[in-house]
C-alpha positions in Angstrom: 0.0 -0.4 -0.4 1.5 3.3 -0.9 0.8 7.0 0.5 -2.1 7.5 -1.9 -4.3 5.7 -0.3 -4.4 7.0 2.8 -6.5 9.3 0.7 -9.2 6.8 0.2 -12.3 6.9 2.2 -14.2 3.6 1.4 -17.9 3.3 3.3 -19.8 0.1 3.7 -23.4 -0.1 1.9 -25.6 -0.7 4.9 -28.8 -1.8 3.8 -30.6 0.4 6.2 -29.4 3.6 8.0 -31.4 4.5 11.0 -31.8 8.8 10.9 -29.8 9.0 13.7 -27.3 7.4 12.6 -27.4 9.8 9.3 -27.4 12.7 11.5 -25.0 12.8 13.6 -22.1 15.1 13.3 -18.6 13.7 14.1 -16.9 17.2 14.2 -19.0 18.5 17.2 -17.6 14.9 19.3 -14.2 15.5 17.5 -13.6 19.0 19.3 -14.3 17.8 22.1 -12.5 15.4 22.9 -9.7 17.3 21.4 -10.3 19.9 24.4 -12.1 17.5 27.0 -10.2 14.1 26.6 -8.5 14.3 29.9 -11.8 14.9 31.9 -11.0 10.8 31.6 -8.2 11.0 33.7 -10.6 12.9 36.4 -13.9 10.2 35.8 -11.2 7.1 36.6 -9.6 9.0 39.8 -13.3 9.6 40.9 -14.2 5.6 40.3 -11.3 4.4 42.1 -12.0 6.9 45.4 -15.5 5.7 45.0 -15.1 1.7 44.5 -12.5 1.1 46.9 -14.2 3.5 50.1 -18.0 1.5 49.3 -15.9 -1.6 49.5 -14.4 -0.5 53.4 -17.7 0.6 54.1 -19.1 -2.8 52.9 -16.8 -5.2 55.1 -18.8 -4.7 58.6 -22.5 -4.9 56.1 -24.0 -7.4 54.8 -23.9 -7.8 50.9 -26.7 -6.6 49.2 -28.4 -9.0 46.9 -29.2 -6.4 43.5 -29.8 -9.5 41.1 -33.2 -7.8 39.0 -30.8 -4.8 39.0 -28.1 -6.2 37.7 -30.1 -8.3 35.4 -31.0 -4.7 34.0 -27.7 -3.2 33.6 -26.4 -6.1 32.3 -29.2 -6.6 29.6 -28.8 -3.1 29.0 -25.1 -3.2 28.1 -25.4 -6.9 26.4 -28.3 -5.0 24.1 -25.8 -2.0 22.9 -23.1 -4.0 22.6 -24.8 -6.2 20.0 -26.4 -3.0 18.3 -22.6 -1.9 18.2 -21.6 -5.4 16.9 -23.7 -5.3 13.9 -22.9 -1.7 13.4 -19.5 -1.7 13.0 -18.1 -5.0 12.0 -19.7 -5.2 8.2 -17.5 -2.0 7.5 -14.5 -3.7 8.9 -15.0 -7.1 7.0 -15.8 -5.0 4.1 -12.3 -3.0 4.2 -10.3 -5.6 4.2 -12.7 -7.5 1.2 -12.4 -4.4 -0.8 -8.7 -3.2 -0.3 -7.1 -5.1 2.5 -6.1 -6.3 6.4 -3.5 -2.9 6.0 -6.3 -0.3 4.8 -8.5 -2.1 7.6 -5.4 -1.0 10.6 -4.0 2.0 8.4 -6.9 4.1 6.9 -8.9 5.7 9.6 -12.1 5.5 6.6 -14.7 3.9 9.5 -14.9 7.0 11.8 -14.6 9.6 8.8 -18.0 8.5 7.1 -21.3 6.1 7.3 -22.3 4.4 9.7 -19.7 3.5 12.6 -19.1 6.7 13.2 -22.0 7.2 15.7 -21.3 3.8 17.3 -17.7 4.9 17.6 -19.1 7.4 19.5 -21.5 5.5 21.9 -18.5 3.6 22.7 -16.5 6.0 23.8 -18.8 7.0 26.0 -20.2 3.6 26.7 -16.5 3.0 28.8 -17.6 5.8 31.5 -21.2 4.2 31.2 -19.1 0.8 32.4 -17.8 1.8 35.2 -20.9 1.3 37.0 -19.9 -2.4 36.2 -17.8 -2.7 39.8 -20.2 -0.7 42.2 -22.0 -4.3 41.8 -19.3 -6.4 42.8 -18.4 -4.3 46.3 -21.6 -3.8 47.3 -22.5 -7.4 46.6 -19.0 -8.2 48.4 -17.6 -10.2 45.5 -13.6 -10.0 45.2 -12.6 -6.9 43.1 -9.7 -8.4 41.1 -7.1 -5.5 40.4 -7.9 -6.8 36.2 -10.9 -5.6 36.6 -10.7 -2.0 37.5 -6.9 -1.7 36.0 -8.9 -2.3 33.3 -11.9 -0.6 33.5 -9.6 2.3 34.2 -7.4 2.5 30.9 -9.8 1.0 28.8 -11.1 4.6 29.3 -8.3 6.6 29.3 -7.1 5.3 26.4 -10.3 5.5 24.7 -10.4 9.0 24.7 -7.3 9.9 23.8 -7.1 7.1 21.0 -10.8 9.3 19.2 -8.6 12.5 18.9 -6.1 11.1 16.5 -8.7 9.1 14.6 -6.7 5.7 14.9 -7.3 3.6 12.3 -6.8 0.1 14.1 -9.7 1.5 16.3 -12.0 -0.5 13.6 -10.5 -3.3 15.1 -10.0 -2.4 18.6 -13.6 -1.5 18.9 -15.4 -4.4 17.0 -13.6 -6.8 19.0 -14.4 -5.1 22.0 -18.1 -4.8 21.1 -18.0 -8.7 20.0 -16.5 -10.6 23.4 -19.0 -7.6 25.0 -21.6 -8.9 23.3 -21.1 -12.8 24.9 -19.8 -11.4 28.2 -22.7 -9.3 29.2 -25.3 -11.6 27.7 -24.0 -13.9 30.3 -24.1 -11.7 33.2 -27.4 -11.1 32.7 -28.8 -14.7 32.4 -26.7 -15.2 35.2 -28.6 -12.4 37.3 -31.9 -13.2 36.3 -30.8 -16.8 37.9 -31.4 -18.8 34.4 -29.0 -21.9 34.0 -26.0 -21.3 31.6 -23.5 -23.9 31.3 -20.2 -23.3 33.1 -18.1 -23.4 29.9 -19.8 -20.5 28.6 -17.5 -18.5 31.2 -14.0 -20.1 30.0 -15.2 -19.1 26.4 -15.7 -15.4 27.2 -12.0 -15.7 29.0 -10.6 -17.7 26.3 -12.1 -15.0 23.6 -10.7 -11.9 25.8 -7.4 -13.9 25.3 -7.6 -13.9 21.7 -8.4 -10.2 21.7 -5.5 -9.4 23.7 -3.6 -11.2 21.6 -4.9 -9.8 18.2 -4.2 -6.2 19.9 -0.8 -7.1 19.9 -0.7 -8.2 16.5 -2.8 -5.5 15.2 0.3 -3.2 17.1 3.2 -4.8 15.3 1.9 -4.6 11.9 1.3 -1.1 12.5 4.5 -0.6 13.4 6.1 -2.7 10.5 4.1 -0.3 8.3 4.7 2.8 9.7 8.4 1.6 10.1 8.7 0.9 6.1 7.7 4.6 5.1 3.8 3.3 4.5 0.9 5.7 5.5 -0.9 4.7 8.4 -2.7 6.8 10.6 -1.7 5.9 14.3 1.3 8.2 16.2 3.9 6.1 17.5 3.1 7.3 21.0 -0.7 5.9 20.5 0.8 2.9 19.2 3.4 2.5 22.1 0.3 3.1 25.2 -2.1 0.4 22.9 1.2 -2.0 22.7 1.7 -2.0 26.6 -1.8 -2.0 27.3 -2.7 -4.6 25.1 0.9 -6.4 26.3 -0.4 -5.9 29.8 -4.3 -7.5 29.6 -3.1 -10.3 28.0 -0.6 -11.1 30.7 -3.5 -10.2 33.4 -5.7 -12.8 31.5 -3.8 -15.1 31.0 -2.6 -15.7 34.3 -6.4 -15.3 35.5 -6.9 -18.4 32.9 -4.4 -20.2 35.0 -5.9 -20.0 38.1 -9.3 -20.2 37.1 -9.3 -23.2 34.8 -6.3 -25.0 34.8 -4.6 -24.9 38.7 -8.1 -26.0 39.9 -8.0 -29.0 36.9 -4.4 -30.1 38.2 -5.1 -30.3 41.5 -8.7 -32.8 40.8 -6.3 -35.1 38.4 -3.7 -35.1 41.9 -6.7 -36.2 43.9 -7.9 -38.7 41.9 
């Protein structure tokens, strides 16, 4: 791919476009985040203070049930993530089929025009809404692992920061996140409604999360290679460094979680037998 392809903007032809998707004013949000993306640090700091304060407050108190509220909360996020997957994945597939993998990680056409623009905006602001997940954990007195709150904080900050650059690889990052969350929040909603879900689904979700982190690292590596050989690829080296550090740290933490949750118990059982 040569540098001229960076000027090409290809939009997937959706069979139906909603009014709010047609009328979305993307330049307004871009300017807003350019001025205010650092507010994400404030939201993250307030979030950390609140969750650990509530956790301390709950130490001497009985846990709350909250299953009905959690079912609604998770159900909303499940429907949102499914909708986001259906509206962003076709453009991702189209960019690969009509152009190339390199185009899909280097040209930010997904955010410049067409349906995905509004779903990128919704994805970005949803990272504030998702912080509420942790409140259910601390109020129900469930274990609050480092991976959980670290993931929420870093995704929020990185998403807001990345939007200001119109980072092309965000096409993949956002699509993958929508898909994983579609399964994950559906599972949480069903569990909260006390609907039986096979335990293997938990394993599948963690496997999907691990795969997402591996793919994130691969994409960052390929972007680096493209940029090093002089090809157009819209992602700054600073953003690339943060993204690589973030995805690699997620991979390590999710791999550790996977090992402790699924590998260690199996080895213990086999030793007992």
